[in-house]
N, C-alpha and C positions, 0 to 999 in steps of 0.2 A: 467518475463519479459513476457508481451504478445507479441501475434501474431502482424503480419504485416498485410495489404489486401491491399496494393500499387501495382498496374499493374507492373510487370518485367519484361524485353524484352527477359533476357537471363531465367527466369522461363519460361516463352510462350514460347522460344523457343526447351528447355529441355521436356517440354508436348507435343510439338505437335511432334518433334522428336520419343519419346518413343509411342504415339499414331502412325504416320507414320509406324513406324518398327511391333506392333503389328499387324495392318492391311495388311499390307504385310503379315505377317506371316500366318493369315488366307484367302490369296486372295483364294487359291485353292478350298473354299468352293459354290464359285456362280458356280461352275459346277456340284454338288451336287444334288443330287434328294431328294426324301421325305424317311425317316425312318418313316417304316408301323408298329409304336409303339405311338401313341398316335398323329403325326406329321397329319394327315389327321382329327382328330378332330377339329385342326386349320386352314387346310386351304381349303380342298374338302367335307368333312363332312356335313360342317357348313351354312345351310343357311344365319346365322344373316352374317356372315362374307363374303360369297359368292352376300349377298347385296350388296355389296360394303355402302359408307358414306352416309348416310341419317339419319332423325329425329328416321327412325324406328330401324338401328342397331345401334342410340345412346343411348336411349335409352334402346334398348333392350340388350345391351351389361351389363348395370345395372342390368339384371333380371338374366340373363345368368348364368347357371354352367356350367364349359368344363374340365371335368375328375376330380369331384367330388374337385374344387378350384372356387369360386370367386375371379376372379381378370379382373375386369371392365379394367384398363388403359391398363390393356395388351391385353386384346382382342380388343380394341378402336384402338389398336397398329396396329393388325392384318387388322383389317379392313379397315385400312386407306391405309397399304400394297397394299390391293385387289383393292382397288380406282385408285390405282398408276400404278400397278405390273399387275396384273389379278391376276390368279394362276399362278405364277412362285415361284416355289421352291428356285431359284438358288437369286433372289432376297431376299426373304426371308432369306437365309444364309447371305446375306450381308448384311443386317438390322444389323443380331446379331450381326456380327462382327462390322460395324461402331459402337453400342452401347459400345460393348468391347473396341474397341478401343479410344472413349471417356472416358471411365472408368476410362480407365488408364493414362490421361490426368490430368483428375479430380483426382484420387487418389496422381499424384504428387504435385499436386497444393494444394492438405489439407494439405500435410505433410507438403511442403514445406511450405505454411505459417504459420500452428502451430507451428513448428520447426526450422525455419529459418538453416537447414540442407538440402543444395542440395543432395550433395554427397548421403547421406541416404533414403532421400528419394527419389532419382532415382532408386536406387538400389532395396531399398523397391516394387514399381512397376513395375521393370523390372521382379520380381520375381513374381508378381500376376500376372499379364498380358503375363508372358511368358512358364508358369510353365503348363505342359501337365493338371493335375488335372481340367482346366481350359475348357481342349476342350468338352467335353463333355456340359458346359451350353453354349458356343458358336457357333459349328460344330450342336445342335441338335435344330432344329426349334423350335419343344413342350418347350423348356424351355427358349424361349423368356424372362419371367417372373426373371430370374434370373437374367439377365444382363440389363434387365430396372429398374428391383425393385434397383436395383447397382447404375443405373443410380443414381435415385431418393436419393438412401443412403450416395451419397459420398456430392450431392446438398444439405441435409440434415445436416451433418455434417458440409461442407464449411456456411453454413448460419446460424449455430449456433455458430460458429464461428464469423463472422461479426457483429454476434448481440452481444453476449461478448463485442468484441471490442469497442462497442458503448453504452455498459449500463454502461460498467468498463474500462474507460481508465485510459492506466500507467501515471507514473507520469509526469507530463507538456505536458499533452495532452487533450483535450476539448472533451465530448463526452454525449450525451443526455441524459444520464440514461436509469435506464429499466422504468420509467412512461414517457421518452419523448418519441414525435411522432415518429423517424425515429426507437428509438428503439423496440415501438412496431409493426412499419411496417416489420422490420428483422426477429420479434418472429413471427408475423403473415405468414411470407414468409415459413421461415423453418416447423411452423406446417400444412401449404398447402403441403410444399413437402414432409413431412413425411405419411401425407397420401396417397398422389399419390402413393409413396412408397407400402403402405399399399396393394393399391386396385390394385399394379401392382401384390406382393406376401406377403403375410402373415408372411414372416419369419420376416417381418422389425421390428416384434413386443419386439424384444431387444432395441430397440434403445434410448428410455428414459436410459436404462442403459448404454449404450456406452457413451454416452451425461456425465453422472456423472463420469464414466472412463478419457473422454478428463478432465473434471474440475479437478481430482486429477494431469492429466499430459499430453500433455505439459503446459495445460492452468493455471494449479497448484490456483486454485481458494480457496480450503482451506483454504490455507496460508496468512498473512498479507502482503499489496504489501512492496513490496522492498526484502521480503527474499524469498529463493529456495531449494527446495528439494535437488538439485543436486546441488549447489554452494559447491567452494572451502573452504566456510568456515561454522563449525557447524551449524546446524540450534540453534539459544537462544533457552529457555526455553517459550513454548507457552500455552496460556491460554487455558484449556480444557472447559470450559464453553461458551469462543468464537467458541473454531473449533470444538464443538456439532450445536453452533449455525449459522455456517458457512452450518453444512452438511445438518440443516434444510432448509435452506433458500434454497441450491443447488435443494436440493429434491422438496421442495412445487414449486417451481418455476419451474418445469416440470409437475404440473401435466393435465396439458389436454393431454401432449406426453402419460403420466401413462393409461388417460382415455380411450383415441384411443387406446393403446394397449389392455386395457382389454376387451372392443368392440369389436376390431379385434379376440383374442383368444375365447371370447364366441361364436362369429358368424364362425368363422373358426371351430371348432370343431363340431358347429350345421349342418354344410354344409356337414364335410367327413363322420358325422357320420350319416347324410340324407343319402347318397348316399355310406353307405355298405361300404368306403373304410379305416375306421379304425377297426382293429382286436377287436375284442369283450376280454374283460380283461378273461373270461375264458378259450376262447384259448389259449393265451401266459402270465402266471400270473406275477404276480411283480417280483418274486425273478429273472425270465429270462430277462424282460425288463431291471431291474438295471443294472444284467452281461451282457447285448447285449451293452447297455448305456456304462459303464464302459470302455468294450473294444473295441465299437467305437472311445470312447475319445482318446485312446491312437493307436489304427489305423491310425489317422486322420494325425497326423503328423509323422509318420511313414512313411504314401505316402508322405507327404512334402519331406522326405530327400532321397527313396530311390524310384521315381515313376513308379513302372513297374507291369507288371500284371495288368493295369485296364482296367475295365471292364463296361458296360453298367449296367447292373445289377448284383449285391452281393449278390447271395443265402443266407433266413436266417435258420441263422440253431441252434438249440438251445445248452445252453452251459451248461454245467454239469459240470462242472470241477472246482467248487468252489475257491479249491487251485487256482488255476491258476486266478481266478477272486479278488480272496482279495490279492495277489500280485499286481495286476493293479490299484488296490482301494489303494494301499498303496505309488505306482511311483505316482500317480497320487494326493497323500495327500500331497508324500516326495517336490513333483516340486513346489506344493501352499506354502507350510512352507517358501520351501526356498528362491521364489519368496520375498515373504511378509520381510522376514527377511531380505532383500537384499533394501529395499523398499526406506528409507532414501538416499543411496548412487544413486542405479538406479532404480527408480519407473519407468521407461518405463518396466522394465522385469514383475512387477504386473499387468502394464495396458495390454499389449501383451499381454499374458498368460489368466489373467481373462476377455477380449478383448474375446480370446478363447473358454474358457470356457461359457461366456455369449451366445455368439453370435449363436454357436450351440447347444442350450440347447432344442430347437423347435425340429428339425432332431435328435436328437440323440437318441431316439428310447423308452420312456419312453412312450407316445401317440404314438402305433403304427400305420402307414398307412401303408397300402400296404403289400407286401410279402418280399421288398427288405431291407436288415439287415443294410445296409448302401450305401451311393449314392456320386460318385465323385461332382457330381453338389453342393451337401450339403456342401464342401467348399470355392464357389467364397466368402462370406467373412468371414467366420470365420479365415480360416487361417492366414490373414495378420496380426492377432494380434501378432501371435508367430515370423512369419518373420520379424516385426518390432522389436522385443524386442532382438535377435537376431544379425540385421543391427546395432544396436545401442548398442550392446557389443563389435563392433569390434572395435573402434578405440582406446579402454582400452587393447586388447590383443595384437593387431598385428602392431601399427603403433609406437612404438617403435623407431626403426631404419631405413633406408635407406631398408635396404637389405627387411625387413621383410615387408616395406609398398609396394617393390616391388615383393615381393613373394604375395602378399594380391591380388596388383591389379592383377597380372597374373591367381591366383586361380579364382577371379570374374569374369574376363573375360571367363576359359575356365567353368567355372559352367553355365555360364550364356549361352555358345556355346551349351553346355550339354542341359539345361532345351529348347532350340526353338529347336534343332535336335529330341529330345524326343517328343515335342510337335508334330513338323511338320509329323512324323513317325506317332503318335497316331487320329491325323486329318485324316488320309487317312482311316482306319478302319469307320470311319462317311457317307462313299460315298454313300454307299444303303444297305440295311436293311441285306441282308444275308452276309453278310462282315461282316460287326458289329456283330450278333450273333453268326457266328462261329467264331468269337475271343474270346468271352465273352465266350462260352461254352468250347473252348481252352484253356483260363486261371483260369478258374472256375469249372471246371467238374460236375458236376450233377445239374441241373438249369433249375429248372421250365420254372420261367417265360424269359429266352435266349429261350427255346426249343419251347415256343409259340411266341418268338418274329422271329425266325427262319422262324417258319411256318406260321406266315401271310404276308412277305417276298416274301416265296414261292408260298402261293396261289396267290399274286399280279403276280408274274410272268406267271401264268396258270402253277404248276407244282403242282396239288393238291395231287397226292398220295405222293408226299415227302412232303406236311404238312400236310397230314395226319399223318402219321408216326411221324412227331415232337411233333406236339398237342395229340396222345397218348402219346409220353413218359411223356410230361408235365402231363397229363393226372394223369400219372402212377406217378411220384412225387412228385405230388399235388394230393391228390385225392378227397380232399374236396372241390377244385375250382369247382364253376362253371361254369367258362370260358370257359374252357379249354374244358370242356366236350361238352358243347353246338358247341365249335368250331368246336369240333371231331364227333358232328352227322352234322352237317351242311353239312360237305365237304366229309362227307358220302352221305350224299345225292346228292349231286352235282354230285358225280363217282357214284351214279347210285346202291352203295350200300346200298338196303333200309333196307331189316332186321339186317345188322350190327347194323344201324342209328338208327331202331329205338328200341334195346336194349340198346343202348348207352343213348340216351333221356331217356328211362322208368328208368333208374338207375338215371339220375338227378332227376328227378319227383317222385322219391323212397326218396330221400335225401330234395326235397321242393316241395311241390306239388301246390302251387301257382307260381309256375314259369313260366310265361306267351309265352316268346321264347320258354323253352322248348315243350309247348303245342302246339304252333303254328306248330315247327320243326317233333314234334312226326306227327302229323296231315298229313302233306305231308307225311312223311314217309309211314304211316297205309296206306292214300290212294293207292299211288303207290301198296304198298303190298295187294288193293282190300279188305283192312278192310275197306270198306265206313262208318259204321253204328259208329266203335270204332273213325275214322278220324273225323266224324259229333263232336263227343261230347268233343274230346278235342279242338277242334275248338272255341265249345260253352262256355265250359270251357276259354278260353284266350280273347272271347270279354266281357266275365264278369270282367277281371280284367281289360281288355285293349279296351272300345266299343269304340275308337275312330282310331283304327291299320288298316290301308287302306290294307295291306297285307290278314290280319287275313279274312277279312271285303269281299275282293274280293274272297279268297279262300274257304273259307265258303260257299259266292255264288254261284258259281261255280260246286261245290259238289251238291248243292240241283237244280240246272239249268240242270244237265248233266248227273249223278250218272248214270251208268246201272239199278242201283237196283229200281225198283218205289219207294219202300218202304224208301227209305233215301229222293227221289228227293220232292220239296215244291216248286213251282215256284214263287208263294206271297213271300214267304220268303224271293227264293233268288232276288229276283228285288228289296225289301225294302233294303238290305245288300247291293247292287250292286250299286242304288243309291246314300248310303251312301259315301260308298268308292270313288264314280266318286264326289259326292259332295265336299268331305274333296280333292282333288286331282283335282279338279275347272273341272272335263269332260276334261282334257287333258293328258290320263295315255290309252295310246291306249289299253291296255289288259286289264284295268277295264273299258273301255267302250266294249270290244269285252264280256266278262264279263255280262256286263248290255244287251247287245241286246238277248246275249241265254237265260238270267234271262224271259225276254218279250215274247220271243219266248216258252218258257217252263209254260209259264204262258195264252199262247193263245191270246196273243197281238202282231200278228205279226207285222200291220203297224206299231207300236212304235220299231217290232225290224227290221225292215228293215233300218226303219230311223237311229236309232240307230250304225246299221252294217254299212251305207255310212258314216257317221263321225269314225266309227272308221278305216275305210278303208281310210280317209282321212286324220287321226293323222296319221296312217303309213307309205302315202307319203310324207308326210311332213317331219317325220322324218328319214323316210331313211330303214325305220325299212319292208324289203323286204319277209320276212317272215311269219311276222304276216299280212301284204297286204295281200299275197294269202291265208292264212287263211281265213282271214275275208272275201276275197270276194267270197271264197268257202262258207262259213256260211252263205253267204247271200244271196246265189242264192237258196239254201236248206228252209230260212224262206222265199222267196217269193211264192215259194209250197205251205207255210204253214206246211211246218213239223220244228217240236225241233232237236236239235242236242243233242244225247246220247251219251258217252264213250261207244265203244264196250267192250262187256260181258270181251272179250280175252284180253282185252287190256293190258298195263305195271302194 
């Protein structure tokens, strides 16, 4: 029986109701702020997004990698948001919730039209939309890519169903066939939606295999017209040659989808490898990767049924209990064998189970990205499959009598109410960074990523001493992580603990002598410790690797212009460095202009120094930088006397 795609008022009303309840469930997120764990990358720290919608931002979205991911459609969605709402975290949260609500309506529409089973489609949708595992994808601004790629995923499957309807009409229906104009249009639209989904999040690379699963059930395109896998009559003997031909035809017709998948797999791996997001094989061998993948395959469905102790980061722990891993592999193999044995009578079991295995493959950990072993957001699409399998199994088990039907209805209502309650509770943890990672630490124990996450939140609140403690703990838990050690050094510097900062950063350079950030921050620490020659060496090394870093240029220029040790000063070089820093920042940064004036004074160009210092004063006044204004006024008076400024020899 082929799906129908006619507009249906009842279907529209149910879809709208599901979407409305979903939006109401997530409505509290409108008052949430940023989570200082990737969120700033998409809002406050991206000049491209901050520039709003224009031609440079449109083209730049296709040339920009954010958080080691290339997802131009997701990036453009943030550009549009900024154009409409400015830097408004509440609005970004609401947009995520709107996409999730739309996805609920689309999933119901998809299942209902493919299967013609309204109540089961609605139940699958309700579990999908209201389950607490969805909270991370919706309440975390940075995970816009989940809800946006899901939006295009459901549209792609709907488009495919429309194409099948027109390419292979049922008995008594007319269609245009695969070569007809209408068929090609729907095929092209479906392929375009798939490409947009991939450009929202590359996890959709498994879509061609999902389409093949839909061909098996509910579309049943493997079988001759008029036969059904789950009909009342047994299947007649089938021509094996015809079945083999059908399989080849169904695979071949999707070759453009497979080409896109292959291209995005290569592109995604290259981007994440280039941006050091992929864990090298030497750090985590194949036995441990396979063990983690098998364990995650079992843990995700476990959280579907028992969604407690959900965390933003699940730390990766090496699995050395090979007996346990073997048992897990046996369980997974047994489930796969069981659903295959049930295929003729209950094809939805196999389709649902293999939907999960296939769609979870990119994120199961065989290619390890980052330090997390698993993540709730990874379940956004994969766990739809097991829910379909279980919901379609219900009528065979629980609807034989009025009593069992009533009991089933009460059980479903109670279960959905429980999911809503758990989800509403889980949402509150995403209110702010400190609350989120305090909860994560409470449920996971030792967790380097969560310690760092809490450190970022405390740093934003100005609680630097507490933040240092959490970054130090993260560094202790994962001593090989560059970010934790660098951040610890930065915060120690901000607290004026220069000696401790220098020691921390020196260890980092011992592990990686080419670390630009470590050279930059160590130079600052050594400068404050009055080890000026060493500071100069580190800043010069940083510039060899990053010659256009304005901060390093400015720091080195200030040292060469104002150092109390004459052997370190070099006015001419200081002017060249300061001019380069000012050019890179379009002569609009007060501090850099002040450095240029000091360099010109050291070089004996006092007329230029006076003019530059006046511009620095004007910039400080325009930006409300009172302290810098007063400092540049004092230096201007000194330059008028044809005297350069040198830091006091007994300074900090």
